[in-house]
C-alpha beads as a LAMMPS data file, in Angstrom:
LAMMPS data file: protein, C-alpha beads

303 atoms
302 bonds

1 atom types
1 bond types

-500.0 500.0 xlo xhi
-500.0 500.0 ylo yhi
-500.0 500.0 zlo zhi

Masses

1 110.0

Atoms # bond

1 1 1 107.486 -113.609 -66.098
2 1 1 106.930 -110.482 -67.409
3 1 1 104.625 -108.229 -65.248
4 1 1 101.547 -107.750 -68.176
5 1 1 101.512 -111.521 -68.819
6 1 1 100.815 -111.479 -65.367
7 1 1 98.188 -108.539 -65.662
8 1 1 96.491 -110.482 -68.831
9 1 1 96.441 -113.513 -66.551
10 1 1 94.704 -111.612 -63.597
11 1 1 92.110 -110.095 -65.508
12 1 1 91.607 -113.694 -67.909
13 1 1 90.186 -115.085 -64.579
14 1 1 88.571 -112.066 -63.491
15 1 1 86.357 -112.148 -66.598
16 1 1 86.179 -115.963 -67.005
17 1 1 84.704 -116.172 -63.623
18 1 1 82.465 -113.285 -64.095
19 1 1 81.005 -114.885 -67.102
20 1 1 80.475 -118.152 -66.001
21 1 1 79.610 -118.077 -61.993
22 1 1 75.533 -117.927 -62.035
23 1 1 74.152 -114.827 -60.141
24 1 1 73.387 -115.186 -56.531
25 1 1 69.910 -114.129 -57.075
26 1 1 68.927 -117.857 -58.877
27 1 1 68.042 -116.562 -61.813
28 1 1 70.418 -118.694 -64.074
29 1 1 68.045 -120.800 -65.366
30 1 1 68.040 -119.103 -68.907
31 1 1 71.664 -118.078 -70.222
32 1 1 72.081 -114.347 -70.480
33 1 1 70.540 -113.296 -73.738
34 1 1 68.150 -115.843 -74.345
35 1 1 64.013 -116.258 -74.141
36 1 1 62.410 -118.481 -71.725
37 1 1 59.431 -120.069 -73.492
38 1 1 58.266 -121.600 -70.046
39 1 1 58.338 -118.165 -67.727
40 1 1 57.541 -116.020 -70.890
41 1 1 60.703 -113.795 -69.692
42 1 1 63.875 -112.846 -71.848
43 1 1 67.337 -112.978 -69.424
44 1 1 69.342 -109.836 -71.068
45 1 1 73.258 -109.381 -70.224
46 1 1 73.578 -105.975 -68.312
47 1 1 76.013 -104.730 -65.704
48 1 1 76.335 -105.405 -62.443
49 1 1 78.776 -103.110 -59.872
50 1 1 81.434 -106.061 -58.059
51 1 1 82.371 -105.492 -54.638
52 1 1 85.995 -104.164 -54.715
53 1 1 88.227 -106.642 -53.255
54 1 1 91.887 -108.497 -54.093
55 1 1 91.750 -110.790 -56.837
56 1 1 94.566 -113.392 -56.597
57 1 1 96.045 -114.829 -59.852
58 1 1 95.760 -118.422 -60.441
59 1 1 98.816 -119.819 -58.022
60 1 1 99.945 -122.993 -60.345
61 1 1 101.299 -120.568 -63.046
62 1 1 105.616 -121.024 -61.898
63 1 1 107.423 -117.966 -60.667
64 1 1 104.086 -115.793 -60.996
65 1 1 104.597 -113.264 -57.753
66 1 1 100.778 -112.587 -56.102
67 1 1 98.964 -109.814 -57.192
68 1 1 96.344 -107.921 -55.932
69 1 1 93.705 -106.010 -57.772
70 1 1 91.085 -103.928 -56.460
71 1 1 88.362 -101.771 -58.599
72 1 1 86.299 -98.518 -58.514
73 1 1 83.242 -98.705 -60.808
74 1 1 83.684 -95.692 -63.489
75 1 1 80.012 -95.593 -65.657
76 1 1 78.123 -97.085 -68.280
77 1 1 78.153 -96.986 -71.778
78 1 1 76.128 -93.513 -73.184
79 1 1 72.660 -94.319 -74.219
80 1 1 72.737 -94.039 -78.376
81 1 1 71.093 -90.770 -79.613
82 1 1 69.270 -92.669 -82.009
83 1 1 67.720 -95.339 -79.557
84 1 1 64.068 -95.582 -79.692
85 1 1 62.892 -93.424 -76.434
86 1 1 60.466 -95.857 -75.364
87 1 1 62.306 -98.857 -75.319
88 1 1 64.070 -99.858 -72.401
89 1 1 67.673 -98.629 -72.235
90 1 1 69.939 -101.462 -70.404
91 1 1 73.761 -100.838 -70.727
92 1 1 76.390 -104.551 -72.024
93 1 1 79.397 -102.399 -71.275
94 1 1 80.661 -101.089 -67.971
95 1 1 83.866 -99.481 -67.458
96 1 1 86.246 -99.500 -64.296
97 1 1 89.325 -98.542 -62.462
98 1 1 91.494 -101.384 -62.041
99 1 1 94.261 -100.677 -59.665
100 1 1 96.761 -103.600 -59.370
101 1 1 99.863 -103.796 -57.067
102 1 1 102.465 -106.381 -57.914
103 1 1 104.016 -108.329 -54.753
104 1 1 102.536 -106.286 -52.298
105 1 1 104.825 -103.196 -53.209
106 1 1 102.197 -100.034 -53.893
107 1 1 104.644 -98.173 -55.223
108 1 1 104.449 -100.398 -58.546
109 1 1 100.507 -99.657 -58.481
110 1 1 99.126 -99.850 -62.454
111 1 1 95.739 -98.433 -62.743
112 1 1 94.119 -98.809 -65.779
113 1 1 90.516 -98.096 -67.389
114 1 1 89.138 -101.547 -68.326
115 1 1 85.445 -102.355 -69.938
116 1 1 83.021 -105.635 -69.172
117 1 1 80.528 -106.875 -70.941
118 1 1 77.772 -108.954 -69.638
119 1 1 78.683 -109.230 -66.089
120 1 1 75.646 -110.757 -64.215
121 1 1 71.935 -110.693 -65.935
122 1 1 68.735 -108.992 -65.462
123 1 1 65.464 -110.757 -66.301
124 1 1 62.875 -108.430 -68.045
125 1 1 59.743 -109.986 -67.885
126 1 1 56.220 -109.121 -69.902
127 1 1 56.157 -106.053 -68.002
128 1 1 52.921 -104.483 -67.215
129 1 1 49.668 -104.886 -69.913
130 1 1 48.900 -101.429 -70.900
131 1 1 45.582 -99.779 -69.904
132 1 1 42.592 -101.210 -71.583
133 1 1 40.935 -98.915 -73.885
134 1 1 36.946 -97.848 -73.911
135 1 1 36.808 -99.927 -76.448
136 1 1 38.368 -103.154 -74.951
137 1 1 36.394 -102.245 -72.005
138 1 1 33.088 -102.280 -73.896
139 1 1 33.647 -105.610 -75.002
140 1 1 34.366 -106.953 -71.785
141 1 1 31.090 -105.407 -70.663
142 1 1 28.946 -106.460 -73.915
143 1 1 30.352 -110.188 -73.134
144 1 1 28.546 -110.139 -69.642
145 1 1 25.744 -108.419 -71.027
146 1 1 22.412 -110.879 -69.364
147 1 1 21.126 -110.853 -73.206
148 1 1 18.495 -113.800 -73.344
149 1 1 18.198 -116.431 -76.379
150 1 1 15.088 -115.924 -78.370
151 1 1 11.609 -117.965 -76.733
152 1 1 9.780 -118.360 -79.998
153 1 1 5.563 -118.335 -79.685
154 1 1 3.304 -119.670 -82.583
155 1 1 -0.452 -118.696 -83.097
156 1 1 -3.405 -119.437 -83.987
157 1 1 -2.559 -122.875 -82.146
158 1 1 0.800 -123.476 -82.116
159 1 1 0.259 -127.780 -82.068
160 1 1 -2.133 -127.648 -85.030
161 1 1 -0.249 -125.450 -86.975
162 1 1 -1.872 -125.992 -90.955
163 1 1 -0.683 -124.923 -94.488
164 1 1 -2.159 -122.432 -95.594
165 1 1 -3.094 -120.751 -93.128
166 1 1 -0.665 -117.863 -91.530
167 1 1 1.245 -118.590 -88.300
168 1 1 1.979 -115.590 -86.163
169 1 1 5.376 -115.501 -84.601
170 1 1 6.752 -113.157 -81.677
171 1 1 9.479 -113.860 -79.070
172 1 1 9.652 -112.878 -75.245
173 1 1 12.289 -111.891 -73.592
174 1 1 12.762 -108.808 -75.535
175 1 1 12.950 -105.878 -72.828
176 1 1 16.191 -103.774 -72.870
177 1 1 19.205 -104.376 -70.807
178 1 1 22.264 -101.862 -69.835
179 1 1 25.839 -102.445 -67.913
180 1 1 28.348 -100.576 -66.567
181 1 1 31.409 -101.469 -65.709
182 1 1 34.917 -99.275 -64.782
183 1 1 38.590 -100.167 -65.382
184 1 1 41.553 -98.276 -65.326
185 1 1 39.387 -95.094 -64.631
186 1 1 37.401 -95.571 -67.164
187 1 1 33.828 -96.237 -66.899
188 1 1 31.926 -98.131 -69.971
189 1 1 28.310 -98.049 -70.109
190 1 1 26.465 -100.901 -72.780
191 1 1 22.901 -100.623 -73.608
192 1 1 21.478 -103.210 -76.030
193 1 1 17.868 -103.772 -77.553
194 1 1 16.346 -105.769 -79.760
195 1 1 16.161 -105.253 -83.087
196 1 1 15.273 -107.939 -85.863
197 1 1 14.258 -111.694 -85.370
198 1 1 15.052 -114.121 -88.328
199 1 1 13.195 -117.168 -88.836
200 1 1 14.042 -120.208 -90.851
201 1 1 10.952 -122.043 -91.055
202 1 1 12.290 -125.467 -92.635
203 1 1 10.663 -125.283 -95.184
204 1 1 11.906 -127.032 -98.777
205 1 1 10.698 -124.663 -101.784
206 1 1 8.990 -128.002 -103.152
207 1 1 8.819 -131.442 -101.307
208 1 1 11.192 -132.622 -104.838
209 1 1 13.910 -130.154 -103.555
210 1 1 14.480 -130.625 -99.795
211 1 1 17.697 -129.617 -99.984
212 1 1 17.069 -125.943 -101.259
213 1 1 14.919 -123.890 -97.989
214 1 1 12.680 -121.019 -98.605
215 1 1 14.169 -117.995 -97.611
216 1 1 13.939 -116.869 -94.226
217 1 1 11.329 -114.313 -92.586
218 1 1 12.837 -110.759 -90.796
219 1 1 10.419 -108.814 -88.738
220 1 1 11.407 -105.924 -86.807
221 1 1 11.291 -106.613 -83.249
222 1 1 10.557 -109.233 -81.715
223 1 1 7.009 -109.754 -83.614
224 1 1 3.177 -109.376 -81.891
225 1 1 1.285 -111.826 -79.967
226 1 1 -2.349 -112.504 -81.390
227 1 1 -5.039 -110.892 -79.743
228 1 1 -8.395 -110.691 -79.471
229 1 1 -9.466 -107.465 -82.221
230 1 1 -6.489 -108.492 -83.876
231 1 1 -6.850 -109.686 -88.020
232 1 1 -6.108 -113.779 -87.906
233 1 1 -5.042 -114.101 -91.379
234 1 1 -2.526 -110.703 -91.069
235 1 1 -0.028 -111.604 -88.727
236 1 1 2.654 -108.304 -88.546
237 1 1 5.454 -111.047 -88.269
238 1 1 3.694 -114.466 -89.597
239 1 1 4.857 -116.981 -92.463
240 1 1 2.506 -119.654 -93.838
241 1 1 3.572 -122.829 -94.894
242 1 1 2.882 -124.773 -98.283
243 1 1 3.820 -128.010 -97.431
244 1 1 2.884 -130.357 -94.816
245 1 1 5.672 -132.138 -92.681
246 1 1 5.066 -135.408 -93.846
247 1 1 7.325 -137.908 -92.514
248 1 1 8.847 -138.560 -96.695
249 1 1 9.894 -135.422 -96.423
250 1 1 11.346 -134.761 -92.775
251 1 1 13.480 -137.726 -92.549
252 1 1 10.513 -139.454 -90.869
253 1 1 10.518 -137.018 -87.948
254 1 1 7.107 -135.136 -89.025
255 1 1 8.045 -131.794 -87.987
256 1 1 10.107 -128.771 -89.921
257 1 1 13.070 -127.703 -88.468
258 1 1 12.692 -123.593 -86.714
259 1 1 15.300 -121.531 -86.061
260 1 1 14.493 -118.202 -84.363
261 1 1 17.831 -115.622 -84.346
262 1 1 17.535 -112.122 -82.263
263 1 1 19.330 -109.679 -83.553
264 1 1 20.332 -107.093 -80.724
265 1 1 21.774 -103.366 -81.157
266 1 1 24.311 -102.489 -78.860
267 1 1 25.819 -98.891 -78.481
268 1 1 27.975 -97.770 -75.769
269 1 1 29.375 -94.790 -74.128
270 1 1 32.841 -94.046 -72.388
271 1 1 33.284 -91.845 -69.764
272 1 1 36.196 -90.235 -71.863
273 1 1 33.669 -89.142 -74.873
274 1 1 34.477 -92.372 -77.245
275 1 1 31.295 -94.318 -78.025
276 1 1 30.366 -97.314 -80.438
277 1 1 27.652 -99.920 -81.734
278 1 1 27.952 -103.232 -82.196
279 1 1 25.574 -106.568 -82.201
280 1 1 24.850 -109.436 -80.619
281 1 1 22.898 -112.551 -82.055
282 1 1 21.234 -115.324 -80.286
283 1 1 19.577 -118.547 -81.133
284 1 1 17.265 -120.636 -80.217
285 1 1 15.605 -123.921 -82.458
286 1 1 12.619 -125.564 -82.120
287 1 1 10.315 -127.598 -84.478
288 1 1 6.140 -127.484 -85.876
289 1 1 4.371 -129.888 -87.084
290 1 1 2.251 -129.364 -90.322
291 1 1 -0.860 -130.823 -91.216
292 1 1 -3.528 -129.817 -93.415
293 1 1 -6.887 -128.639 -91.678
294 1 1 -10.612 -128.192 -92.537
295 1 1 -11.053 -124.630 -91.513
296 1 1 -15.060 -123.427 -91.003
297 1 1 -15.343 -119.650 -90.525
298 1 1 -18.030 -118.402 -88.240
299 1 1 -19.550 -114.889 -88.783
300 1 1 -19.269 -113.308 -85.415
301 1 1 -22.207 -113.214 -83.057
302 1 1 -23.882 -115.721 -80.309
303 1 1 -22.600 -119.372 -81.145

Bonds

1 1 1 2
2 1 2 3
3 1 3 4
4 1 4 5
5 1 5 6
6 1 6 7
7 1 7 8
8 1 8 9
9 1 9 10
10 1 10 11
11 1 11 12
12 1 12 13
13 1 13 14
14 1 14 15
15 1 15 16
16 1 16 17
17 1 17 18
18 1 18 19
19 1 19 20
20 1 20 21
21 1 21 22
22 1 22 23
23 1 23 24
24 1 24 25
25 1 25 26
26 1 26 27
27 1 27 28
28 1 28 29
29 1 29 30
30 1 30 31
31 1 31 32
32 1 32 33
33 1 33 34
34 1 34 35
35 1 35 36
36 1 36 37
37 1 37 38
38 1 38 39
39 1 39 40
40 1 40 41
41 1 41 42
42 1 42 43
43 1 43 44
44 1 44 45
45 1 45 46
46 1 46 47
47 1 47 48
48 1 48 49
49 1 49 50
50 1 50 51
51 1 51 52
52 1 52 53
53 1 53 54
54 1 54 55
55 1 55 56
56 1 56 57
57 1 57 58
58 1 58 59
59 1 59 60
60 1 60 61
61 1 61 62
62 1 62 63
63 1 63 64
64 1 64 65
65 1 65 66
66 1 66 67
67 1 67 68
68 1 68 69
69 1 69 70
70 1 70 71
71 1 71 72
72 1 72 73
73 1 73 74
74 1 74 75
75 1 75 76
76 1 76 77
77 1 77 78
78 1 78 79
79 1 79 80
80 1 80 81
81 1 81 82
82 1 82 83
83 1 83 84
84 1 84 85
85 1 85 86
86 1 86 87
87 1 87 88
88 1 88 89
89 1 89 90
90 1 90 91
91 1 91 92
92 1 92 93
93 1 93 94
94 1 94 95
95 1 95 96
96 1 96 97
97 1 97 98
98 1 98 99
99 1 99 100
100 1 100 101
101 1 101 102
102 1 102 103
103 1 103 104
104 1 104 105
105 1 105 106
106 1 106 107
107 1 107 108
108 1 108 109
109 1 109 110
110 1 110 111
111 1 111 112
112 1 112 113
113 1 113 114
114 1 114 115
115 1 115 116
116 1 116 117
117 1 117 118
118 1 118 119
119 1 119 120
120 1 120 121
121 1 121 122
122 1 122 123
123 1 123 124
124 1 124 125
125 1 125 126
126 1 126 127
127 1 127 128
128 1 128 129
129 1 129 130
130 1 130 131
131 1 131 132
132 1 132 133
133 1 133 134
134 1 134 135
135 1 135 136
136 1 136 137
137 1 137 138
138 1 138 139
139 1 139 140
140 1 140 141
141 1 141 142
142 1 142 143
143 1 143 144
144 1 144 145
145 1 145 146
146 1 146 147
147 1 147 148
148 1 148 149
149 1 149 150
150 1 150 151
151 1 151 152
152 1 152 153
153 1 153 154
154 1 154 155
155 1 155 156
156 1 156 157
157 1 157 158
158 1 158 159
159 1 159 160
160 1 160 161
161 1 161 162
162 1 162 163
163 1 163 164
164 1 164 165
165 1 165 166
166 1 166 167
167 1 167 168
168 1 168 169
169 1 169 170
170 1 170 171
171 1 171 172
172 1 172 173
173 1 173 174
174 1 174 175
175 1 175 176
176 1 176 177
177 1 177 178
178 1 178 179
179 1 179 180
180 1 180 181
181 1 181 182
182 1 182 183
183 1 183 184
184 1 184 185
185 1 185 186
186 1 186 187
187 1 187 188
188 1 188 189
189 1 189 190
190 1 190 191
191 1 191 192
192 1 192 193
193 1 193 194
194 1 194 195
195 1 195 196
196 1 196 197
197 1 197 198
198 1 198 199
199 1 199 200
200 1 200 201
201 1 201 202
202 1 202 203
203 1 203 204
204 1 204 205
205 1 205 206
206 1 206 207
207 1 207 208
208 1 208 209
209 1 209 210
210 1 210 211
211 1 211 212
212 1 212 213
213 1 213 214
214 1 214 215
215 1 215 216
216 1 216 217
217 1 217 218
218 1 218 219
219 1 219 220
220 1 220 221
221 1 221 222
222 1 222 223
223 1 223 224
224 1 224 225
225 1 225 226
226 1 226 227
227 1 227 228
228 1 228 229
229 1 229 230
230 1 230 231
231 1 231 232
232 1 232 233
233 1 233 234
234 1 234 235
235 1 235 236
236 1 236 237
237 1 237 238
238 1 238 239
239 1 239 240
240 1 240 241
241 1 241 242
242 1 242 243
243 1 243 244
244 1 244 245
245 1 245 246
246 1 246 247
247 1 247 248
248 1 248 249
249 1 249 250
250 1 250 251
251 1 251 252
252 1 252 253
253 1 253 254
254 1 254 255
255 1 255 256
256 1 256 257
257 1 257 258
258 1 258 259
259 1 259 260
260 1 260 261
261 1 261 262
262 1 262 263
263 1 263 264
264 1 264 265
265 1 265 266
266 1 266 267
267 1 267 268
268 1 268 269
269 1 269 270
270 1 270 271
271 1 271 272
272 1 272 273
273 1 273 274
274 1 274 275
275 1 275 276
276 1 276 277
277 1 277 278
278 1 278 279
279 1 279 280
280 1 280 281
281 1 281 282
282 1 282 283
283 1 283 284
284 1 284 285
285 1 285 286
286 1 286 287
287 1 287 288
288 1 288 289
289 1 289 290
290 1 290 291
291 1 291 292
292 1 292 293
293 1 293 294
294 1 294 295
295 1 295 296
296 1 296 297
297 1 297 298
298 1 298 299
299 1 299 300
300 1 300 301
301 1 301 302
302 1 302 303
């Protein structure tokens, strides 16, 4: 049989074995060039440098003298000049000097430069995530801020709310909060201060139109607690009910639903000089019984 045919047979055996045999590192679960949706890893084809050694031509080829070949690694394909600088370059073609001796006769040695593609595999996982930005760190800190839910208060008497009499509205737990955190060498400090409170008092515009509610009352800050010396008829943050919360108006609950939302103004600064603003809202729901009472105004003085 011609020597060229023997050589081609040997080379085909090398390439077939190299492409079908699993790597020794046990990472052959995903074929070369495919993405594993379970491990979120891509298995790229890349070069490996095999150990030089004899390679035998299949013995079942009749009248074929034994051929021994050794290979010496020469190098990989060059990185293209226009390949993006920020992407990982994995050479897929490697070059070897292959020397084959037929029948044990060194004088008959033939050396040829060959190329191989896709020998072995290299795993490329998701890689290390980029460092967090100051904005991302700020959002992490904001999510951990101990911002309280509003605790609503009503006056003059929370259990005797009357129509046509202003209701004083205010919340507790309005102290500013601050927190800091350092990630990836960046320190971010976040501060939160109560900005506004929004009161939805649950009263419709009329008893005949219970699906259209009166607009909410928006107050700056937490509101003011009723105290001695303040005009009970002039609350800084207040609401005056028009309609009693009769069972037929309230789906038999006898109360108007009340919802108060506290809006906190967020400011943050980073050690890099970056800064920003944000808002956080917290909400509490309750209900009030509103009735009609006869009020008697008593002048100041001895009682």
